[in-house]
mmCIF file of the C-alpha atoms, coordinates in Angstrom:
data_MODEL
# 
_entry.id   MODEL 
# 
loop_
_atom_site.group_PDB 
_atom_site.id 
_atom_site.type_symbol 
_atom_site.label_atom_id 
_atom_site.label_alt_id 
_atom_site.label_comp_id 
_atom_site.label_asym_id 
_atom_site.label_entity_id 
_atom_site.label_seq_id 
_atom_site.pdbx_PDB_ins_code 
_atom_site.Cartn_x 
_atom_site.Cartn_y 
_atom_site.Cartn_z 
_atom_site.occupancy 
_atom_site.B_iso_or_equiv 
_atom_site.pdbx_formal_charge 
_atom_site.auth_seq_id 
_atom_site.auth_comp_id 
_atom_site.auth_asym_id 
_atom_site.auth_atom_id 
_atom_site.pdbx_PDB_model_num 
ATOM 1  C CA . GLU A 1 1  ? 99.225  56.211 142.521 1.00 0.00 ? 1  GLU A CA 1 
ATOM 2  C CA . ILE A 1 2  ? 97.926  52.677 141.945 1.00 0.00 ? 2  ILE A CA 1 
ATOM 3  C CA . VAL A 1 3  ? 97.264  53.136 138.188 1.00 0.00 ? 3  VAL A CA 1 
ATOM 4  C CA . HIS A 1 4  ? 100.343 55.262 137.351 1.00 0.00 ? 4  HIS A CA 1 
ATOM 5  C CA . HIS A 1 5  ? 102.774 53.402 135.124 1.00 0.00 ? 5  HIS A CA 1 
ATOM 6  C CA . LYS A 1 6  ? 105.775 53.946 137.485 1.00 0.00 ? 6  LYS A CA 1 
ATOM 7  C CA . SER A 1 7  ? 103.900 53.158 140.664 1.00 0.00 ? 7  SER A CA 1 
ATOM 8  C CA . THR A 1 8  ? 105.453 50.593 142.998 1.00 0.00 ? 8  THR A CA 1 
ATOM 9  C CA . THR A 1 9  ? 101.949 49.237 143.917 1.00 0.00 ? 9  THR A CA 1 
ATOM 10 C CA . ARG A 1 10 ? 100.555 48.901 140.426 1.00 0.00 ? 10 ARG A CA 1 
ATOM 11 C CA . ARG A 1 11 ? 97.380  46.759 139.947 1.00 0.00 ? 11 ARG A CA 1 
ATOM 12 C CA . LYS A 1 12 ? 95.765  45.473 136.748 1.00 0.00 ? 12 LYS A CA 1 
ATOM 13 C CA . LEU A 1 13 ? 92.901  47.506 135.471 1.00 0.00 ? 13 LEU A CA 1 
ATOM 14 C CA . ALA A 1 14 ? 90.604  46.271 132.615 1.00 0.00 ? 14 ALA A CA 1 
ATOM 15 C CA . VAL A 1 15 ? 88.547  48.804 130.505 1.00 0.00 ? 15 VAL A CA 1 
ATOM 16 C CA . HIS A 1 16 ? 85.823  47.958 127.864 1.00 0.00 ? 16 HIS A CA 1 
ATOM 17 C CA . VAL A 1 17 ? 85.399  50.758 125.422 1.00 0.00 ? 17 VAL A CA 1 
ATOM 18 C CA . VAL A 1 18 ? 82.354  50.835 123.054 1.00 0.00 ? 18 VAL A CA 1 
ATOM 19 C CA . SER A 1 19 ? 82.606  52.920 119.786 1.00 0.00 ? 19 SER A CA 1 
ATOM 20 C CA . THR A 1 20 ? 80.178  55.810 119.434 1.00 0.00 ? 20 THR A CA 1 
ATOM 21 C CA . ALA A 1 21 ? 81.386  56.629 115.810 1.00 0.00 ? 21 ALA A CA 1 
ATOM 22 C CA . ALA A 1 22 ? 78.900  56.590 113.010 1.00 0.00 ? 22 ALA A CA 1 
ATOM 23 C CA . GLY A 1 23 ? 78.288  52.887 112.245 1.00 0.00 ? 23 GLY A CA 1 
ATOM 24 C CA . GLY A 1 24 ? 80.256  51.851 115.277 1.00 0.00 ? 24 GLY A CA 1 
ATOM 25 C CA . ALA A 1 25 ? 79.413  49.002 117.778 1.00 0.00 ? 25 ALA A CA 1 
ATOM 26 C CA . GLY A 1 26 ? 77.843  51.405 120.207 1.00 0.00 ? 26 GLY A CA 1 
ATOM 27 C CA . HIS A 1 27 ? 74.932  52.280 117.855 1.00 0.00 ? 27 HIS A CA 1 
ATOM 28 C CA . GLU A 1 28 ? 71.637  50.512 118.425 1.00 0.00 ? 28 GLU A CA 1 
ATOM 29 C CA . GLU A 1 29 ? 70.744  50.310 114.717 1.00 0.00 ? 29 GLU A CA 1 
ATOM 30 C CA . SER A 1 30 ? 74.052  48.379 113.918 1.00 0.00 ? 30 SER A CA 1 
ATOM 31 C CA . THR A 1 31 ? 73.395  45.726 116.706 1.00 0.00 ? 31 THR A CA 1 
ATOM 32 C CA . ALA A 1 32 ? 69.674  45.523 116.068 1.00 0.00 ? 32 ALA A CA 1 
ATOM 33 C CA . ALA A 1 33 ? 70.109  44.185 112.496 1.00 0.00 ? 33 ALA A CA 1 
ATOM 34 C CA . LYS A 1 34 ? 72.516  41.396 113.629 1.00 0.00 ? 34 LYS A CA 1 
ATOM 35 C CA . SER A 1 35 ? 70.325  39.640 116.176 1.00 0.00 ? 35 SER A CA 1 
ATOM 36 C CA . SER A 1 36 ? 66.809  39.276 117.278 1.00 0.00 ? 36 SER A CA 1 
ATOM 37 C CA . PRO A 1 37 ? 65.607  40.092 120.814 1.00 0.00 ? 37 PRO A CA 1 
ATOM 38 C CA . GLU A 1 38 ? 65.395  36.332 121.548 1.00 0.00 ? 38 GLU A CA 1 
ATOM 39 C CA . ASP A 1 39 ? 69.104  35.880 120.775 1.00 0.00 ? 39 ASP A CA 1 
ATOM 40 C CA . ARG A 1 40 ? 70.338  38.554 123.101 1.00 0.00 ? 40 ARG A CA 1 
ATOM 41 C CA . PRO A 1 41 ? 71.378  37.683 126.609 1.00 0.00 ? 41 PRO A CA 1 
ATOM 42 C CA . GLU A 1 42 ? 69.733  39.459 129.507 1.00 0.00 ? 42 GLU A CA 1 
ATOM 43 C CA . GLU A 1 43 ? 71.433  42.926 130.015 1.00 0.00 ? 43 GLU A CA 1 
ATOM 44 C CA . ILE A 1 44 ? 73.011  43.742 133.375 1.00 0.00 ? 44 ILE A CA 1 
ATOM 45 C CA . PRO A 1 45 ? 73.005  47.445 134.163 1.00 0.00 ? 45 PRO A CA 1 
ATOM 46 C CA . PRO A 1 46 ? 76.457  48.969 134.256 1.00 0.00 ? 46 PRO A CA 1 
ATOM 47 C CA . THR A 1 47 ? 78.048  49.827 137.658 1.00 0.00 ? 47 THR A CA 1 
ATOM 48 C CA . LYS A 1 48 ? 80.283  52.853 138.048 1.00 0.00 ? 48 LYS A CA 1 
ATOM 49 C CA . ILE A 1 49 ? 83.261  51.929 140.156 1.00 0.00 ? 49 ILE A CA 1 
ATOM 50 C CA . THR A 1 50 ? 84.453  54.915 142.126 1.00 0.00 ? 50 THR A CA 1 
ATOM 51 C CA . ASP A 1 51 ? 86.664  52.890 144.685 1.00 0.00 ? 51 ASP A CA 1 
ATOM 52 C CA . VAL A 1 52 ? 88.914  50.584 142.777 1.00 0.00 ? 52 VAL A CA 1 
ATOM 53 C CA . VAL A 1 53 ? 90.546  49.054 145.851 1.00 0.00 ? 53 VAL A CA 1 
ATOM 54 C CA . ALA A 1 54 ? 87.159  48.173 147.445 1.00 0.00 ? 54 ALA A CA 1 
ATOM 55 C CA . PHE A 1 55 ? 85.947  46.763 144.172 1.00 0.00 ? 55 PHE A CA 1 
ATOM 56 C CA . LYS A 1 56 ? 89.025  44.559 143.755 1.00 0.00 ? 56 LYS A CA 1 
ATOM 57 C CA . ALA A 1 57 ? 88.739  43.360 147.323 1.00 0.00 ? 57 ALA A CA 1 
ATOM 58 C CA . SER A 1 58 ? 85.043  42.389 146.741 1.00 0.00 ? 58 SER A CA 1 
ATOM 59 C CA . GLN A 1 59 ? 86.041  40.204 143.734 1.00 0.00 ? 59 GLN A CA 1 
ATOM 60 C CA . SER A 1 60 ? 88.357  37.859 145.677 1.00 0.00 ? 60 SER A CA 1 
# 
C-alpha cells in the first residue's frame, strides 16, 4: 500500500543497485584496480530492512 504508485499514503523509498554484469561496478576486480586498500573507506555491513515504517521512524 505505501509503495504503490496510486497509494494515498505514499512514501519516498531510495534504492541503490549495484551492477553484477561482466565488468560492472559490482565486480571486485574492477574496483580493486582503481584504488588501494588505504584509499577505501571503512565498509559498513549492509542491513536488510524488513519493516520500512519502523526504519523511517528510526531515522527522524
